[in-house]
C-alpha positions as CSV (number, residue, x, y, z in Angstrom):
1,M,0.0,0.0,0.0
2,A,1.3,3.5,-0.8
3,P,2.4,5.7,2.2
4,N,-0.7,7.8,1.7
5,D,-2.9,4.8,2.8
6,P,-6.6,5.6,2.4
7,K,-7.3,3.1,5.2
8,E,-5.9,5.7,7.6
9,S,-8.2,8.5,6.4
10,G,-11.6,7.2,7.3
11,G,-14.5,7.5,4.9
12,F,-15.4,4.8,2.4
13,F,-12.2,2.8,2.7
14,A,-12.3,2.9,6.5
15,S,-15.7,1.3,6.5
16,I,-14.2,-1.6,4.4
17,A,-11.3,-2.0,6.7
18,N,-13.6,-2.0,9.8
19,S,-15.7,-4.7,8.2
20,L,-12.6,-6.8,7.5
21,S,-11.4,-6.5,11.1
22,N,-14.4,-8.7,12.0
23,F,-13.2,-11.4,9.5
24,G,-13.9,-14.7,11.2
25,S,-16.5,-13.3,13.5
26,A,-19.3,-14.9,11.5
27,M,-21.8,-16.5,13.9
28,T,-21.1,-20.1,14.7
29,K,-22.5,-22.4,17.3
30,S,-21.4,-25.8,18.5
31,V,-24.2,-28.4,18.6
32,N,-23.8,-29.3,22.2
33,G,-27.4,-30.4,22.6
34,L,-27.1,-33.2,20.0
35,V,-25.6,-36.2,21.6
36,G,-22.7,-37.6,19.6
37,Y,-22.1,-34.4,17.7
38,E,-20.7,-32.1,20.3
39,G,-18.4,-29.4,19.0
40,L,-19.7,-29.4,15.4
41,E,-20.2,-25.9,14.1
42,V,-23.6,-25.0,12.6
43,V,-24.0,-21.7,10.9
44,N,-27.4,-20.1,10.1
45,P,-26.6,-17.2,7.7
46,E,-30.0,-15.7,8.4
47,G,-29.9,-15.8,12.2
48,G,-27.8,-15.7,15.3
49,T,-26.3,-18.3,17.6
50,E,-29.3,-19.3,19.6
51,D,-31.0,-21.4,17.0
52,A,-28.0,-23.7,16.1
53,E,-29.6,-26.9,17.3
54,E,-32.8,-26.2,15.3
55,E,-30.7,-25.3,12.2
56,A,-28.7,-28.5,12.6
57,R,-31.9,-30.6,12.0
58,R,-32.5,-28.9,8.7
59,G,-30.9,-29.6,5.3
60,R,-31.0,-32.1,2.5
61,W,-30.0,-35.2,4.5
62,K,-32.4,-37.7,6.1
63,Q,-31.4,-38.3,9.7
64,E,-30.2,-41.9,9.1
65,D,-28.1,-40.8,6.1
66,R,-26.7,-37.9,8.0
67,D,-25.7,-40.0,11.0
68,S,-24.2,-42.7,8.7
69,Y,-22.2,-40.2,6.7
70,W,-20.9,-38.4,9.8
71,K,-19.5,-41.7,11.1
72,I,-17.6,-42.1,7.9
73,M,-16.4,-38.5,7.6
74,Q,-15.3,-37.6,11.1
75,K,-12.0,-39.4,10.7
76,Y,-11.1,-37.0,7.9
77,I,-11.4,-33.8,9.9
78,G,-8.4,-31.5,9.1
79,S,-7.6,-33.4,5.9
80,D,-7.7,-32.5,2.2
81,V,-10.6,-34.6,1.0
82,T,-10.4,-33.6,-2.7
83,S,-10.1,-37.2,-3.9
84,M,-10.0,-39.2,-0.7
85,V,-13.6,-39.9,-0.1
86,T,-16.3,-41.5,-2.2
87,L,-19.3,-39.2,-1.9
88,P,-23.0,-40.0,-2.5
89,V,-24.7,-38.7,-5.6
90,L,-27.3,-37.1,-3.3
91,I,-25.0,-34.1,-2.9
92,F,-24.0,-33.8,-6.6
93,E,-25.2,-31.6,-9.5
94,P,-25.3,-32.9,-13.1
95,M,-22.2,-31.1,-14.1
96,S,-18.4,-31.9,-13.9
97,M,-15.8,-29.6,-12.6
98,L,-14.6,-29.0,-16.2
99,Q,-18.0,-27.6,-17.1
100,K,-17.8,-25.5,-13.9
101,M,-14.6,-23.9,-15.2
102,A,-16.5,-22.8,-18.4
103,E,-19.1,-21.1,-16.3
104,L,-16.8,-18.1,-15.9
105,M,-17.4,-17.4,-19.6
106,E,-21.1,-16.4,-19.1
107,Y,-20.3,-12.7,-18.9
108,S,-17.3,-12.8,-21.2
109,Y,-18.6,-9.6,-22.8
110,L,-16.9,-7.8,-19.9
111,L,-13.5,-8.9,-21.1
112,D,-14.5,-7.7,-24.6
113,L,-15.2,-4.3,-23.1
114,A,-11.9,-4.4,-21.2
115,D,-10.1,-5.1,-24.4
116,E,-11.9,-2.2,-26.2
117,C,-11.3,0.2,-23.4
118,E,-8.8,3.1,-23.6
119,D,-8.8,3.8,-19.9
120,P,-6.3,1.4,-18.1
121,Y,-8.3,1.7,-14.8
122,M,-11.6,0.9,-16.5
123,R,-10.0,-2.1,-18.0
124,L,-9.6,-3.4,-14.5
125,V,-13.1,-2.5,-13.5
126,Y,-14.5,-4.6,-16.4
127,S,-12.1,-7.5,-16.0
128,T,-12.6,-7.7,-12.2
129,S,-16.4,-7.5,-12.6
130,W,-16.0,-10.5,-15.0
131,A,-14.1,-12.4,-12.3
132,I,-16.7,-11.6,-9.7
133,S,-19.6,-12.6,-12.0
134,V,-19.0,-16.3,-11.6
135,Y,-19.7,-16.2,-7.8
136,Y,-23.4,-16.1,-8.4
137,G,-23.1,-19.6,-9.9
138,L,-20.6,-20.7,-7.2
139,Q,-23.1,-20.2,-4.5
140,R,-24.8,-23.4,-5.6
141,T,-24.6,-26.0,-2.8
142,W,-24.3,-29.0,-5.1
143,K,-21.0,-30.6,-5.8
144,P,-19.9,-31.1,-9.4
145,F,-18.5,-34.5,-10.5
146,N,-14.7,-34.9,-10.2
147,P,-13.5,-35.3,-13.8
148,I,-12.0,-38.6,-15.0
149,L,-8.4,-38.4,-16.1
150,G,-8.5,-37.5,-19.8
151,E,-12.0,-36.1,-19.6
152,T,-12.6,-32.9,-21.6
153,Y,-15.2,-30.2,-22.0
154,E,-15.8,-28.2,-25.2
155,M,-17.9,-25.1,-25.7
156,V,-18.7,-23.0,-28.7
157,N,-21.6,-20.7,-29.8
158,H,-21.2,-18.2,-27.0
159,G,-19.7,-14.8,-27.4
160,G,-17.5,-16.0,-30.3
161,I,-15.6,-18.1,-27.8
162,T,-13.9,-21.4,-28.3
163,F,-13.4,-23.2,-24.9
164,I,-11.6,-26.4,-24.1
165,S,-10.8,-27.9,-20.6
166,E,-9.1,-31.2,-19.8
167,Q,-8.4,-33.2,-16.7
168,V,-4.6,-33.4,-16.9
169,S,-3.8,-35.2,-13.6
170,H,-5.6,-37.5,-11.3
171,H,-3.2,-37.5,-8.3
172,P,-3.1,-34.7,-7.5
173,P,-6.4,-33.7,-9.3
174,M,-5.6,-31.0,-11.8
175,S,-7.5,-29.4,-14.6
176,A,-6.4,-27.0,-17.3
177,G,-8.6,-24.7,-19.5
178,H,-8.3,-22.4,-22.5
179,A,-10.7,-19.9,-24.0
180,E,-10.3,-17.5,-26.8
181,N,-12.2,-15.1,-29.0
182,E,-11.3,-12.0,-31.1
183,H,-10.7,-9.9,-27.9
184,F,-9.0,-12.1,-25.3
185,I,-7.2,-15.3,-24.4
186,Y,-7.9,-17.0,-21.1
187,D,-5.8,-19.7,-19.6
188,I,-6.1,-21.5,-16.3
189,S,-4.2,-24.3,-14.4
190,S,-6.2,-25.4,-11.4
191,K,-5.5,-27.8,-8.5
192,V,-8.2,-27.3,-5.9
193,K,-7.1,-27.9,-2.3
194,T,-9.5,-28.5,0.6
195,K,-9.6,-28.7,4.3
196,F,-12.5,-30.7,5.9
197,L,-13.6,-29.2,9.2
198,G,-16.4,-31.5,10.3
199,N,-19.6,-29.6,9.2
200,S,-17.8,-27.3,6.8
201,I,-15.0,-27.4,4.2
202,D,-12.6,-24.7,3.2
203,I,-11.8,-24.7,-0.6
204,Y,-8.6,-23.1,-1.6
205,P,-8.4,-22.0,-5.3
206,L,-4.9,-23.2,-5.9
207,G,-4.4,-22.1,-9.5
208,R,-3.1,-19.7,-12.0
209,T,-5.5,-17.6,-14.1
210,R,-4.2,-15.4,-16.9
211,V,-6.0,-13.2,-19.4
212,I,-4.4,-11.6,-22.4
213,L,-6.3,-8.6,-23.9
214,K,-5.4,-8.9,-27.6
215,R,-5.6,-5.3,-28.7
216,D,-2.6,-4.1,-26.6
217,G,-1.3,-7.4,-25.4
218,V,-2.1,-6.5,-21.8
219,V,-1.6,-9.5,-19.4
220,L,-3.9,-9.8,-16.4
221,D,-3.4,-12.2,-13.4
222,L,-6.2,-13.2,-11.0
223,V,-5.9,-14.3,-7.4
224,P,-9.4,-15.1,-6.0
225,P,-10.4,-15.6,-2.3
226,L,-11.0,-19.0,-0.8
227,S,-14.6,-20.3,-0.4
228,K,-16.2,-22.0,2.6
229,V,-19.0,-24.4,2.3
230,N,-21.0,-24.4,5.6
231,N,-23.4,-26.9,7.1
232,L,-22.2,-29.8,4.9
233,I,-24.1,-32.5,7.0
234,F,-26.1,-30.6,9.6
235,G,-28.3,-27.7,8.6
236,R,-28.9,-26.0,5.3
237,T,-25.8,-25.9,3.2
238,W,-24.6,-22.5,2.1
239,V,-21.4,-20.9,0.6
240,D,-19.4,-17.9,1.6
241,S,-16.2,-16.5,0.0
242,P,-14.6,-14.2,2.5
243,G,-11.3,-12.5,1.8
244,E,-9.4,-10.7,-0.9
245,M,-9.5,-10.8,-4.6
246,I,-6.6,-9.3,-6.6
247,M,-6.5,-8.6,-10.3
248,T,-3.1,-7.4,-11.4
249,N,-2.2,-5.9,-14.8
250,L,1.3,-7.5,-15.2
251,T,2.0,-5.2,-18.1
252,T,1.6,-1.9,-16.2
253,G,1.6,-2.7,-12.5
254,D,-2.0,-1.4,-12.0
255,K,-4.2,-3.6,-9.9
256,A,-7.7,-4.0,-8.4
257,V,-8.0,-5.2,-4.8
258,L,-11.5,-6.1,-3.7
259,Y,-12.6,-7.5,-0.3
260,F,-15.4,-10.1,-0.1
261,Q,-17.0,-9.4,3.3
262,P,-17.6,-12.4,5.6
263,C,-21.2,-13.2,6.5
264,G,-22.0,-11.9,10.0
265,W,-24.9,-12.2,12.4
266,F,-28.3,-12.2,10.7
267,G,-26.7,-12.1,7.3
268,A,-24.8,-8.8,7.8
269,G,-22.2,-8.2,5.1
270,R,-23.2,-11.3,3.2
271,Y,-22.4,-11.0,-0.6
272,E,-20.9,-7.6,-0.2
273,I,-17.7,-6.5,-2.0
274,D,-15.8,-3.3,-1.7
275,G,-12.4,-2.1,-2.9
276,Y,-10.3,0.0,-5.3
277,V,-8.5,0.0,-8.6
278,Y,-5.0,1.3,-8.0
279,N,-2.3,2.7,-10.3
280,A,1.2,1.3,-10.3
281,A,2.2,3.7,-7.5
282,E,-0.7,2.1,-5.4
283,E,-2.8,5.2,-5.4
284,P,-6.6,4.6,-5.5
285,K,-8.2,5.7,-8.8
286,I,-11.6,4.1,-8.9
287,L,-13.7,2.7,-6.0
288,M,-15.8,-0.4,-6.6
289,T,-18.7,-1.7,-4.6
290,G,-21.6,-4.1,-4.9
291,K,-22.8,-7.6,-4.2
292,W,-21.5,-10.7,-5.9
293,N,-25.0,-12.1,-6.3
294,E,-26.5,-8.9,-7.7
295,A,-24.3,-6.2,-9.4
296,M,-21.0,-4.3,-9.2
297,S,-20.7,-0.5,-9.6
298,Y,-17.7,1.9,-9.8
299,Q,-16.9,5.6,-9.3
300,P,-13.7,7.7,-9.8
301,C,-12.1,8.6,-6.5
302,D,-9.4,10.9,-5.1
303,S,-6.1,9.9,-3.5
304,E,-7.9,9.5,-0.2
305,G,-10.3,7.0,-1.7
306,E,-13.2,9.3,-1.5
307,P,-15.6,9.8,-4.6
308,L,-14.6,12.7,-6.8
309,P,-17.0,15.6,-6.7
310,G,-19.3,15.7,-9.8
311,T,-19.1,12.0,-10.4
312,E,-21.6,9.3,-9.7
313,L,-21.7,5.6,-9.0
314,K,-22.2,3.7,-12.3
315,E,-23.1,0.1,-12.8
316,A,-20.4,-2.2,-14.5
317,W,-22.2,-5.5,-14.3
318,R,-25.6,-7.0,-13.2
319,V,-26.5,-10.6,-12.8
320,A,-28.8,-12.0,-15.5
321,D,-32.3,-13.3,-14.6
322,A,-32.3,-16.9,-13.5
323,P,-35.0,-19.6,-13.6
324,K,-37.3,-19.7,-10.6
325,N,-37.2,-22.7,-8.3
326,D,-34.6,-24.5,-10.3
327,K,-33.8,-27.9,-8.7
328,F,-30.1,-27.3,-8.9
329,Q,-30.2,-23.5,-8.7
330,Y,-28.9,-23.4,-12.3
331,T,-28.8,-20.2,-14.3
332,Y,-29.9,-20.3,-17.9
333,F,-26.2,-20.3,-18.9
334,A,-25.5,-23.3,-16.6
335,H,-28.2,-25.2,-18.5
336,K,-26.5,-24.3,-21.7
337,L,-23.3,-25.9,-20.5
338,N,-25.1,-29.2,-20.4
339,S,-26.8,-28.6,-23.7
340,F,-25.5,-29.9,-27.0
341,D,-26.3,-26.5,-28.5
342,T,-23.0,-25.2,-27.2
343,A,-21.1,-28.3,-28.5
344,P,-19.0,-28.3,-31.7
345,K,-20.4,-30.4,-34.5
346,K,-18.0,-33.3,-33.8
347,L,-17.8,-33.5,-30.1
348,L,-14.9,-35.3,-28.5
349,A,-16.0,-38.7,-27.0
350,S,-14.3,-37.6,-23.7
351,D,-16.7,-34.7,-23.2
352,S,-18.4,-34.2,-19.8
353,R,-21.8,-34.0,-21.4
354,L,-21.5,-37.7,-22.3
355,R,-20.8,-39.0,-18.8
356,P,-23.5,-41.5,-18.0
357,D,-23.6,-40.7,-14.3
358,R,-24.1,-37.0,-15.1
359,Y,-26.9,-37.7,-17.5
360,A,-28.7,-40.1,-15.1
361,L,-28.6,-37.5,-12.4
362,E,-29.9,-34.8,-14.8
363,Q,-32.8,-37.2,-15.5
364,G,-33.5,-37.6,-11.8
365,D,-32.4,-41.3,-11.5
366,L,-30.1,-41.2,-8.4
367,S,-29.8,-45.0,-8.3
368,K,-28.5,-45.2,-11.9
369,A,-26.3,-42.2,-11.4
370,G,-24.7,-43.8,-8.3
371,F,-24.1,-47.0,-10.2
372,E,-22.6,-45.3,-13.2
373,K,-20.4,-43.1,-11.0
374,S,-19.0,-46.2,-9.3
375,S,-18.4,-47.9,-12.6
376,L,-16.4,-44.9,-14.0
377,E,-14.3,-44.7,-10.8
378,E,-13.6,-48.5,-10.9
379,R,-12.6,-48.2,-14.6
380,Q,-10.3,-45.3,-13.7
381,R,-8.6,-47.4,-11.0
382,A,-8.2,-50.3,-13.5
383,E,-6.6,-47.9,-16.0
384,K,-4.2,-46.6,-13.3
385,K,-3.1,-50.1,-12.4
386,N,-2.6,-51.1,-16.0
387,R,-0.6,-47.9,-16.7
388,E,1.7,-48.6,-13.7
389,E,2.2,-52.2,-14.7
390,K,3.2,-51.1,-18.3
391,G,5.4,-48.3,-17.0
392,H,3.4,-45.8,-19.0
393,K,2.7,-42.2,-18.2
394,F,-0.5,-40.3,-18.9
395,T,-0.1,-37.5,-21.4
396,P,-2.8,-34.9,-21.9
397,K,-3.9,-34.2,-25.5
398,W,-4.6,-30.5,-25.5
399,F,-2.3,-29.1,-22.8
400,D,1.5,-29.6,-22.1
401,F,3.2,-29.8,-18.8
402,T,5.7,-27.1,-18.4
403,N,8.7,-26.7,-16.0
404,E,7.1,-23.5,-14.6
405,V,6.0,-23.5,-11.0
406,T,4.0,-20.5,-9.8
407,A,3.5,-19.4,-6.2
408,T,0.0,-18.9,-4.8
409,P,-1.3,-17.9,-1.4
410,W,-2.0,-21.6,-0.7
411,G,1.1,-23.3,-2.1
412,D,3.1,-23.8,-5.3
413,L,1.4,-24.9,-8.5
414,E,2.7,-26.7,-11.6
415,V,1.6,-24.9,-14.8
416,Y,0.1,-26.6,-17.9
417,Q,-0.1,-24.6,-21.1
418,F,-2.4,-24.9,-24.1
419,N,-0.5,-26.5,-26.9
420,G,-2.6,-25.3,-29.8
421,K,-3.5,-28.8,-31.0
422,Y,-7.2,-28.2,-30.3
423,A,-7.3,-25.3,-32.7
424,E,-5.7,-27.6,-35.3
425,H,-8.3,-30.2,-34.5
426,L,-11.2,-27.8,-35.0
427,A,-9.7,-26.5,-38.3
428,A,-9.4,-30.1,-39.6
429,I,-13.1,-30.7,-38.8
430,D,-14.1,-27.5,-40.5
431,S,-12.1,-28.3,-43.6
432,S,-13.4,-31.9,-43.8
433,S,-15.5,-32.6,-46.9
434,S,-17.6,-35.1,-45.1
435,S,-21.3,-34.2,-44.9
436,E,-22.2,-37.1,-42.6
437,E,-24.5,-36.2,-39.8
438,I,-23.3,-37.5,-36.4
439,D,-25.7,-38.0,-33.5
440,I,-23.4,-36.9,-30.8
441,R,-26.0,-37.6,-28.1
442,S,-25.5,-41.3,-28.7
443,T,-21.7,-41.2,-28.5
444,E,-20.3,-43.3,-25.7
445,F,-18.3,-41.5,-23.1
446,N,-14.6,-42.4,-23.7
447,P,-11.8,-40.6,-21.9
448,W,-9.8,-43.8,-21.6
449,Q,-6.2,-44.4,-22.4
450,Y,-6.6,-48.2,-23.0
451,E,-9.5,-49.0,-25.3
452,D,-9.4,-52.8,-24.5
453,L,-9.7,-52.4,-20.7
454,A,-13.2,-53.1,-19.7
455,A,-14.6,-51.8,-16.4
456,K,-15.1,-54.5,-13.9
């Protein structure tokens, strides 16, 4: 922070800092009245601490399922459970993590605006609003399916974007993604890290996100806050993302620093975001404020962080209308991610849309979804064993492992980079003279390395 730190001057910035001083003061209550579950924290985002035992009896779990699952999970407290535990399909949504990565593209027009923008600070307003926009979808309390090694997800027919993601590693679980249109290039390497805390789980976004704005070659780097899923087993599940988001212009040194307020008693501060766009000298230039489930606004400010006279708060982004009472809290765009309308004409057989467990869950058949999920996981274990016996290594198709290791607030990350072969693949399809119509809906899901290895 620059010596002339606006946090010292009161006003708008001081109110942000004061809210942050209460980080971790969100209301929690141990369930001391429920025998066998003493010490578990239950959080009611709409209330105080006195109703924790009543809240603990709410939620999606039947009592017998809840009790059984708790007996299994309690030994994992304090652990990273990303791939340690087989979870029931009861808590899943019909989408894989690779599709979830593509959800960030819903409001990609904001990156188009950032690329077209002459003002370097407004570039950060638009690009940061884009990064915030995905949190409306991330508040869903359903877990996406863990991708199978070699699984992919493709998306076209949205904002002129071509998107591809791939599961590039199984242990540790890692995904890589690439998106591009005429205005920007987006790349991500992601290795989610978790910490199971009993009735909640902290999710650390261990990853590297880079955006290149094509007009001037500006490179942006994103560091998001962690997320916390509350009331996993006892009470109604809900998500909070308290902490700091930083979007840095690596080309100029300008940056946006935004604070996601933690949820306090009776919902105080929930969803709220406040912060500033700074120049390279760390002087505030534009204040930003809003709610990640509604809208973000901005206003030019002085060196003390106060709004400039004669200016007004203007809206940069607002969440689109969403379906009412949707079973999985999906937006219209989330439904498009499962649709073949956003698929290329020759979809890869490894695409997430084709997963039989995902499709069964989408159709409401939990029994079949559970069976298919177990079958895929068993086949993946068989592939791993076969690979090790043959001395083979898995090699991703669309991304290459690099020697680059990047530091994040939650640990170091190995970086995968887009190798360009997917663009060649699409070009070959477009230039093909074949007019044969392919029913991609009937394509069998096939991310496998060994074609002759049947699931057992």
